[in-house]
N, C-alpha and C positions, 0 to 999 in steps of 0.2 A: 700435740698434734691431734686434730679432730678427725674422727672417722667419717667417711662419706655416709650420707643418709641412705637408708634402705630404699629400694625402688618400689616397695609396696608398703603403704601406711595402714596399720591395723586400726580400724575405726569402730569395731563392734562395741567397745565400751562407751564411746560417745553416742552411738545409736541407741543404746539402752537408757540413756539419760533423757531428760525432758528438753523441749524446745528452749533455745536461748543459751544452753551450755556450749562451751567453746574450748578448743585446744589450739596451741601454736606448735608448729613443727618447723625447726630450723633446718635448712637444706645446705649442705656444704659438700664440695668436691664431687658433684655429680657429673659424670661423663656418659653421654648416650650417643648412639649413632643417629644421624639426622638424615632426612629425606632431601630430595631436590638438589643434590650437590652441595649442601651446606656443611661446613666443617667448623666445629667448636675450636676456638683459640684458647679457651680456658674453661674451667668447670662452671657449672650452673650453681649459683649461690643465692640465698635469700630465705624467705619464710613463707609458710602457708598458714593462714588463720582459718580454721574450720569450725563452723558453728552449726549446731543442730537446729533444724526447722521442723515443722509439723509433717513435712513430706519426706525429708531426707537431710541433706547437708548443703551449706553454702561454703564454697572455697574461695577465699580471697588470697590471691597470690601476689607477692612482691619479690620479683626475681631479677637477676642480672647475670649477664655473660657477655662473651665477645665471639664474633665469627671471623674467620679468615676467608678471603675470597679474592676475586679479581676486580680491579677498578673498572667501572663501566665506561670510562672515558679514555684512559691511557693504557689499560690492560696490565698495569703493574699490580703489585700486592696491595690489598686493602684490608684494613682491620675495622670492623663495625662493632661498636659497643652497644649492647641492647639493655634497656630497662623495661621490664615487662610487669605491668600491673593488670590483673584480670580478676573477674568474678564469675564463678561458674556454679550452677546448681548440679549436685550429684545425688542420684537416687539409688536406693538399695536394689539389688537384683533378687533378693529374697524378702518376702513379706515378713515384717518383724513380728507380727501377731501369730500368724499361722505356720510360718516356716516353709510355705509353698513358694514356688517361683512367682515373682511379681508380674503383674499384667503389663507387658511392655507395649501393648496396643494403645494405652492411654497417652504415653509419652515415648513414641518410637525413636526419636532422635536424642533423647536425654542421655547424658553421660551416666554410667552405672558403676557401682562398686562391684567387685567380683563376688563369687559365691561365699567367700570367707569374710565378707564385709571389709575388704581392703581396697584402698584407692591405689590403682596401678599407675604409678607416676611416669613411667617411661613414655607412654603414649600421650599422656596429659602434657608433659614438658615438651615433647617433640612438636606438638601442635602449637604451643605457646611461642616457641622459638621460631617456627615457620611463619606464624602470623606477624611476628615482630621484625623479621629479617627485612632489610631494605630491598626494594625491587631493583634499584640500580646503585650498588655500593660504590663509594668513592674513596680514593686513597687520602684525599684531603678535600675540604669543602669547595675550594676554588681550583680544583684540578683543571688545567687548560686542555687536556686531551692530546690527541695525536695530530701531527701535521698531515694535511690532506695530500701533500705533494710527495714527501719522502717517507712518511709513516713514523718518524721519530717523535718522541714526546716533546710537546711544546713547552717552552719555559725560557729562563734567562739565557741558557747556552745555545738555544736553537737559532739558526740563521734563517732569515727570510729567503725565499726563492724568487727568481726573476721570471719564471715560466719556462726557462730552457730545460729544466730538469723534469718537466712533465712527461709522463709516459706518452709516447706518440699515439697510442690507441685512444687516449683521452683528450688529445689536443683539440679535437673538434668542439669539445664542450667549452673551451675558452671563449668562443664566439656566441655561445648561447646567451640570450637575453630574455628576461621575463617581460611581458607587456607592461609598459609603464616605467621600465628602467630608464634612468636619465642617460646612461651611456648606450647609445645605439650606433651601429656602424652601417 
């Protein structure tokens, strides 16, 4: 049984080495809370390849997980598998030479290590999953959706309607025609 990876990766040793040095971190069993109503169906797995540069670090991530949600067409359960490949530059928050706080005005939007030269994975992974999550998840690629008359899921067992079952409040829309329609009354 493998242990889940820690959510803070210590990188002080890599920062002390010269540009070009690299480390690989295997991630297994990571469960984190997500934003925007996203729910993990399984743990986040994969690897991070972290290389030293003259400014800081380059993080190459190769991750996979799955999300559970609601199908955007039929409102049934949907499982979305995600494969996330990304590259991110991470800069130290403490100047390596002087030990003083790094000047953040030069790169105000840069991802930073914490004051202990650790990469805080939770925020990093949450953003990667949020960016990879489908905008409109589907239960299956060819999901037919819902019947506009009865609201039931379309499919092999769904019966066509003859118009008699239409809500009387919407019956007037049956006569609606768009300019250029062949069927005009």
